C-alpha positions in Angstrom: 99.2 78.4 100.6 102.0 79.4 102.0 100.2 83.0 103.4 97.2 80.8 104.7 99.0 78.8 106.9 100.4 81.4 108.7 97.0 83.7 108.9 96.0 80.5 110.6 98.7 79.4 112.3 98.7 83.0 113.6 95.2 82.1 114.7 96.1 78.8 116.7 99.1 80.8 118.5 96.8 83.6 119.7 93.7 80.9 120.5 96.5 79.6 122.8 97.7 82.2 124.4 94.6 83.6 125.2 92.4 80.0 125.7 94.5 77.2 126.7 97.5 78.3 128.8 98.4 75.1 129.7 99.8 74.7 126.1 101.9 78.0 126.0 105.1 75.3 124.9 103.0 74.8 121.7 102.1 78.8 121.6 106.4 79.5 122.1 106.9 77.1 118.9 104.4 78.5 116.9 106.2 82.0 116.9 109.4 80.3 115.2 107.0 78.9 112.8 105.2 81.2 111.9 108.6 84.0 111.6 110.6 81.6 109.4 107.0 80.5 107.1 106.7 84.7 106.4 110.0 84.4 105.3 109.3 81.7 103.3 106.2 83.0 101.6 108.1 85.9 100.9 110.6 84.0 99.0 107.7 82.1 97.2 106.2 85.1 96.5 109.2 87.1 95.1 109.8 84.0 92.2 106.1 84.1 90.9 105.9 87.4 88.4 103.7 90.3 89.6 103.5 93.7 88.9 105.2 95.7 91.1 104.6 98.4 88.9 100.6 98.5 90.7 100.2 100.7 93.2 98.4 97.9 95.6 100.7 94.9 94.8 103.8 96.9 95.4 101.9 98.0 99.1 101.0 94.8 100.1 105.0 93.5 99.3 105.8 96.3 101.4 103.5 95.6 104.1 104.2 91.7 104.0 108.5 92.4 104.2 107.5 95.1 107.0 105.1 92.1 108.9 108.2 89.6 108.0 110.3 91.3 109.9 108.7 92.6 112.9 107.4 88.3 112.9 111.1 87.9 113.9 111.3 91.0 116.6 108.4 88.8 118.3 109.8 85.9 118.7 112.7 87.6 120.3 110.3 89.4 123.3 108.5 86.2 123.3 112.2 84.5 124.3 112.8 87.6 126.9 109.6 86.9 128.2 109.7 83.1 128.6 112.9 84.1 130.4 112.2 87.0 132.7 110.4 86.4 136.0 110.9 90.3 137.6 109.4 94.1 137.6 110.2 94.3 133.7 108.5 91.2 132.8 104.5 92.9 132.7 106.4 95.5 130.1 107.5 93.1 128.1 104.4 91.2 127.9 102.1 94.3 127.2 104.7 95.0 124.5 105.1 91.7 123.4 100.7 92.0 123.2 100.6 95.4 121.2 103.7 93.9 118.6 100.7 90.5 117.9 98.0 93.3 117.2 100.5 95.4 115.0 101.0 92.1 113.2 97.5 90.8 113.1 96.5 94.6 111.2 99.5 93.9 108.9 98.5 90.7 107.8 94.9 91.5 107.5 96.6 94.5 105.6 98.6 92.0 103.3 95.7 89.5 102.6 93.2 93.1 101.1 96.1 94.7 98.9 98.0 90.6 97.4 95.2 88.2 98.2 92.1 87.1 96.8 90.1 90.0 97.4 92.0 92.2 95.7 90.7 90.7 91.9 87.7 89.6 93.8 87.2 85.8 95.3 85.2 84.6 92.6 88.2 85.0 89.6 90.3 82.9 92.3 88.0 80.0 91.9 87.3 80.0 88.5 83.8 81.1 88.5 
């Protein structure tokens, strides 16, 4: 469930950044929540039994760990972007957007490797 919360919050923060520019304060705080919740999700997932012998599960785990770590880098970039106001700001903003895109791709890869799509959605719904 925490993984889906991270996905929903990521979508919300992107919408805020792109469409609702007046709410950038919320975008800023959601970055902290996403980074923290990513590590909570990892801790919860590591506390449940799963088969690391499966190449797919191991790949999903590695992708998730990289994503959670990069989420912390993204928060740091966001802080730097908030504080900057010179010619370097545009470069930091581009890097922030590239990292956000990378996180989105890693999140989708993690969902495909370890989420309900791996075993099939019907089996998770009890069908």
